[in-house]
C-alpha atoms as an extended CHARMM CRD file, in Angstrom:
* protein
*
        78  EXT
         1         1  UNK       CA              0.2660000000       12.2460000000       21.5370000000  PROA      1               0.0000000000
         2         2  UNK       CA             -1.7510000000        9.2800000000       20.3150000000  PROA      2               0.0000000000
         3         3  UNK       CA             -4.6370000000        8.0490000000       22.5120000000  PROA      3               0.0000000000
         4         4  UNK       CA             -4.3610000000        4.2540000000       23.1460000000  PROA      4               0.0000000000
         5         5  UNK       CA             -7.9220000000        4.3080000000       24.4110000000  PROA      5               0.0000000000
         6         6  UNK       CA             -9.1490000000        5.7600000000       20.9530000000  PROA      6               0.0000000000
         7         7  UNK       CA             -7.2320000000        3.1060000000       19.0000000000  PROA      7               0.0000000000
         8         8  UNK       CA             -9.0540000000        1.5060000000       16.0920000000  PROA      8               0.0000000000
         9         9  UNK       CA            -10.3090000000       -1.9400000000       16.4770000000  PROA      9               0.0000000000
        10        10  UNK       CA             -8.4450000000       -2.8550000000       13.3860000000  PROA      10              0.0000000000
        11        11  UNK       CA             -5.0430000000       -2.3940000000       15.0080000000  PROA      11              0.0000000000
        12        12  UNK       CA             -2.8470000000       -5.7350000000       15.3760000000  PROA      12              0.0000000000
        13        13  UNK       CA             -2.5950000000       -6.4670000000       19.0100000000  PROA      13              0.0000000000
        14        14  UNK       CA              0.7630000000       -5.1260000000       20.2500000000  PROA      14              0.0000000000
        15        15  UNK       CA              2.3490000000       -1.9100000000       21.3890000000  PROA      15              0.0000000000
        16        16  UNK       CA              1.9450000000        0.1880000000       17.9140000000  PROA      16              0.0000000000
        17        17  UNK       CA             -1.2600000000        1.5540000000       17.0230000000  PROA      17              0.0000000000
        18        18  UNK       CA             -3.2220000000        4.0970000000       15.1810000000  PROA      18              0.0000000000
        19        19  UNK       CA             -6.0030000000        6.2800000000       16.9830000000  PROA      19              0.0000000000
        20        20  UNK       CA             -9.3550000000        7.7730000000       15.8000000000  PROA      20              0.0000000000
        21        21  UNK       CA             -7.7980000000       11.0670000000       15.0380000000  PROA      21              0.0000000000
        22        22  UNK       CA             -5.9060000000        9.7450000000       11.7040000000  PROA      22              0.0000000000
        23        23  UNK       CA             -6.5530000000       11.8590000000        8.7400000000  PROA      23              0.0000000000
        24        24  UNK       CA             -5.3390000000        9.4320000000        6.2370000000  PROA      24              0.0000000000
        25        25  UNK       CA             -2.1670000000       11.1790000000        5.3890000000  PROA      25              0.0000000000
        26        26  UNK       CA             -0.6940000000        7.8370000000        4.7240000000  PROA      26              0.0000000000
        27        27  UNK       CA              2.8130000000        8.7350000000        5.9780000000  PROA      27              0.0000000000
        28        28  UNK       CA              2.8180000000        5.6040000000        8.2760000000  PROA      28              0.0000000000
        29        29  UNK       CA              1.8850000000        3.1980000000        5.0380000000  PROA      29              0.0000000000
        30        30  UNK       CA              4.6890000000        4.7880000000        3.2470000000  PROA      30              0.0000000000
        31        31  UNK       CA              7.3770000000        4.5410000000        5.7140000000  PROA      31              0.0000000000
        32        32  UNK       CA              6.4680000000        1.0500000000        7.1990000000  PROA      32              0.0000000000
        33        33  UNK       CA              4.2380000000       -0.5410000000        4.5450000000  PROA      33              0.0000000000
        34        34  UNK       CA              5.0420000000       -3.9710000000        6.1680000000  PROA      34              0.0000000000
        35        35  UNK       CA              2.9540000000       -3.0440000000        9.1570000000  PROA      35              0.0000000000
        36        36  UNK       CA              0.5480000000       -0.3100000000        8.3570000000  PROA      36              0.0000000000
        37        37  UNK       CA             -2.3970000000       -0.3480000000        5.8750000000  PROA      37              0.0000000000
        38        38  UNK       CA             -5.2680000000        1.6570000000        4.8120000000  PROA      38              0.0000000000
        39        39  UNK       CA             -8.7950000000        0.7020000000        6.0560000000  PROA      39              0.0000000000
        40        40  UNK       CA            -11.7300000000        0.7580000000        3.6560000000  PROA      40              0.0000000000
        41        41  UNK       CA            -13.2860000000        3.1690000000        5.6030000000  PROA      41              0.0000000000
        42        42  UNK       CA            -10.2060000000        5.5630000000        4.9940000000  PROA      42              0.0000000000
        43        43  UNK       CA             -7.9440000000        5.4790000000        7.8540000000  PROA      43              0.0000000000
        44        44  UNK       CA             -4.6350000000        3.9060000000        8.6590000000  PROA      44              0.0000000000
        45        45  UNK       CA             -4.3220000000        1.0790000000       11.1880000000  PROA      45              0.0000000000
        46        46  UNK       CA             -1.3730000000       -1.5550000000       12.0690000000  PROA      46              0.0000000000
        47        47  UNK       CA             -2.1530000000       -4.8340000000       10.5390000000  PROA      47              0.0000000000
        48        48  UNK       CA              1.1110000000       -6.4960000000       11.7600000000  PROA      48              0.0000000000
        49        49  UNK       CA              3.3940000000       -5.4770000000       14.6560000000  PROA      49              0.0000000000
        50        50  UNK       CA              7.1470000000       -5.2640000000       13.7390000000  PROA      50              0.0000000000
        51        51  UNK       CA              9.0920000000       -8.2000000000       13.6500000000  PROA      51              0.0000000000
        52        52  UNK       CA             12.6260000000       -7.3270000000       12.8580000000  PROA      52              0.0000000000
        53        53  UNK       CA             15.0080000000       -4.3960000000       13.7610000000  PROA      53              0.0000000000
        54        54  UNK       CA             14.1430000000       -2.9500000000       10.1650000000  PROA      54              0.0000000000
        55        55  UNK       CA             10.4120000000       -2.8960000000       10.9530000000  PROA      55              0.0000000000
        56        56  UNK       CA             10.7970000000       -1.4020000000       14.4960000000  PROA      56              0.0000000000
        57        57  UNK       CA             12.8520000000        1.4970000000       12.9230000000  PROA      57              0.0000000000
        58        58  UNK       CA             10.2650000000        1.9260000000       10.3490000000  PROA      58              0.0000000000
        59        59  UNK       CA              7.5450000000        1.9970000000       12.6910000000  PROA      59              0.0000000000
        60        60  UNK       CA              9.1940000000        4.4590000000       15.0340000000  PROA      60              0.0000000000
        61        61  UNK       CA              9.3840000000        6.5950000000       11.8620000000  PROA      61              0.0000000000
        62        62  UNK       CA              5.6250000000        6.4780000000       11.5550000000  PROA      62              0.0000000000
        63        63  UNK       CA              5.2810000000        7.4160000000       15.1650000000  PROA      63              0.0000000000
        64        64  UNK       CA              7.4760000000       10.7030000000       14.7690000000  PROA      64              0.0000000000
        65        65  UNK       CA              6.5730000000       11.5890000000       11.4310000000  PROA      65              0.0000000000
        66        66  UNK       CA              2.6660000000       11.2270000000       11.7930000000  PROA      66              0.0000000000
        67        67  UNK       CA              1.2620000000       14.9550000000       10.9450000000  PROA      67              0.0000000000
        68        68  UNK       CA             -1.5590000000       14.5800000000       13.6760000000  PROA      68              0.0000000000
        69        69  UNK       CA              0.1870000000       12.2690000000       16.0270000000  PROA      69              0.0000000000
        70        70  UNK       CA             -2.2560000000        9.5930000000       15.5330000000  PROA      70              0.0000000000
        71        71  UNK       CA              0.3190000000        6.7640000000       15.4560000000  PROA      71              0.0000000000
        72        72  UNK       CA              1.4580000000        5.5760000000       18.9900000000  PROA      72              0.0000000000
        73        73  UNK       CA              3.5820000000        3.3310000000       20.8660000000  PROA      73              0.0000000000
        74        74  UNK       CA              2.1300000000        2.5340000000       24.2480000000  PROA      74              0.0000000000
        75        75  UNK       CA              5.5520000000        0.6640000000       25.2340000000  PROA      75              0.0000000000
        76        76  UNK       CA              3.7730000000       -2.6530000000       26.0560000000  PROA      76              0.0000000000
        77        77  UNK       CA              4.1310000000       -5.7420000000       23.7140000000  PROA      77              0.0000000000
        78        78  UNK       CA              0.9440000000       -7.3900000000       25.0480000000  PROA      78              0.0000000000
């Protein structure tokens, strides 16, 4: 389970985030490219929170598909 206290600073404010355990597998970027990007330092982050049901579904897929559980949903929309 992703640790919200270890979320990358680049993450957009909101419920989805990527934490410091990211291994740059890029699954989140592949399934939710409208919401996740790779940083210059080699880890993924949420650059935009989902704004549609389609984006929400893709972000959920990123959460469940991350091989190291580094993508999280803290349940809070901030």
